[in-house]
C-alpha positions in Angstrom: 62.2 4.0 247.2 64.9 6.6 246.3 68.5 5.7 247.1 69.7 7.9 249.9 72.7 9.1 247.9 70.8 10.3 244.8 68.1 12.6 246.1 69.7 15.8 244.9 69.8 14.6 241.3 66.1 13.4 241.3 63.6 15.7 239.6 61.8 18.3 241.8 58.4 17.2 240.5 57.1 14.5 242.8 59.8 14.9 245.4 57.5 15.3 248.3 55.4 12.3 247.4 58.5 10.2 247.0 59.7 11.4 250.4 56.4 10.6 252.1 56.4 7.1 250.7 60.0 6.6 251.9 59.1 7.6 255.4 55.6 6.2 255.6 56.5 3.6 258.3 58.1 6.2 260.6 56.3 7.4 263.7 53.5 9.9 264.0 55.8 13.0 264.4 57.5 12.3 261.1 54.2 11.6 259.3 52.6 14.8 260.8 55.6 16.9 259.7 55.5 15.5 256.1 51.8 15.9 255.9 52.2 19.6 256.8 54.5 20.2 253.9 52.7 21.9 251.0 54.7 21.0 247.9 57.9 19.7 246.4 59.6 23.1 246.9 59.4 22.6 250.7 62.1 19.9 250.5 65.7 20.7 249.7 68.4 18.2 249.0 72.0 19.1 248.2 75.5 18.0 249.0 77.1 19.4 252.1 80.9 19.0 252.0 81.6 21.2 255.0 80.4 24.1 257.0 82.8 26.9 257.9 81.4 29.8 259.7 83.5 32.7 260.9 81.6 33.2 264.1 80.6 30.3 266.3 78.6 32.6 268.6 76.8 35.9 268.6 75.6 37.3 271.8 74.6 34.4 274.0 73.7 32.1 271.0 76.4 29.5 270.3 76.8 26.9 267.6 78.2 23.5 268.4 78.9 20.4 266.4 78.0 20.3 262.7 76.2 23.7 263.0 79.6 25.3 263.5 82.0 22.9 261.7 80.5 20.1 259.7 82.8 18.2 257.4 82.5 15.3 255.1 81.6 12.1 256.9 84.8 10.2 256.1 86.2 10.3 259.6 82.8 9.6 261.3 83.6 12.3 263.9 80.5 14.5 263.6 78.8 13.1 266.7 82.0 12.9 268.7 82.9 16.5 267.9 79.5 17.7 269.0 79.8 15.9 272.3 83.3 17.3 272.8 82.0 20.8 272.0 79.2 20.4 274.6 81.7 19.1 277.2 84.2 22.0 276.6 81.4 24.5 276.5 80.0 23.3 279.9 83.5 23.4 281.3 84.4 26.9 280.2 80.9 28.2 281.3 81.6 26.6 284.8 85.1 28.0 285.2 84.9 31.4 283.5 83.5 34.6 285.1 81.2 35.7 282.2 79.3 34.1 279.3 81.2 36.2 276.8 84.6 35.2 278.0 83.5 31.6 278.2 82.4 31.6 274.6 85.7 33.2 273.6 87.5 30.4 275.5 85.3 27.8 273.9 86.1 28.9 270.3 89.8 29.4 271.1 90.0 25.8 272.5 87.8 24.0 269.9 88.5 25.7 266.6 92.0 24.2 266.0 90.7 20.7 266.7 87.6 21.2 264.5 89.7 22.6 261.7 92.1 19.7 261.9 89.2 17.2 261.7 87.8 19.0 258.7 91.2 18.9 256.9 91.6 15.2 257.7 88.0 14.4 256.6 88.6 16.3 253.3 91.8 14.3 252.7 90.0 11.1 253.4 87.2 12.1 251.0 89.7 12.9 248.3 91.2 9.5 248.6 88.0 8.1 247.2 88.6 10.0 243.9 91.9 8.1 243.4 91.7 5.2 240.9 90.5 2.1 242.7 93.6 0.0 241.9 96.0 2.7 243.2 93.9 3.4 246.3 93.6 -0.2 247.2 97.4 -0.8 246.7 98.2 2.2 249.1 95.6 0.9 251.6 97.1 -2.6 251.6 100.6 -1.2 252.0 100.0 1.7 254.5 96.3 1.6 255.5 96.8 0.6 259.1 99.5 3.2 259.6 97.4 5.9 257.9 94.4 5.0 260.1 96.5 5.3 263.3 98.1 8.5 262.1 94.8 10.1 261.2 93.1 9.3 264.5 96.0 9.4 267.0 95.6 13.2 267.7 92.0 12.6 268.7 93.0 10.4 271.6 93.9 13.5 273.7 91.3 15.3 275.7 89.4 18.0 273.8 
């Protein structure tokens, strides 16, 4: 079984078969999907550090969650941000006269928070590149405070 962190570096040849073996115990829909794939080239693996798109909507199609503003997983906020997006989108659609103005209000309200979470996630990711001894010393000394400082702004309603 391939480790989940190393798939992008594995050779393309044999990728589909390795993937099928890895997910052989999954339910029928997964097996059916993997059976429908034709070759190794049908699977793509690559690192995703973040997604930044200029437009979160076009017409009446709107992106929420990671589709609009994915970041590194170091704050574990992806799912929460998607739920907040959905909540805010529902609220602005309910309280605004047109879909277009609701979508403008959604982006105006969500983008600053999403951008902030992305910046914090990147900062947390960069901390892993610091030499272990230095990182651990800082975390022992200031880890609790750093954690509180990083998450405190998220306590307030989206």
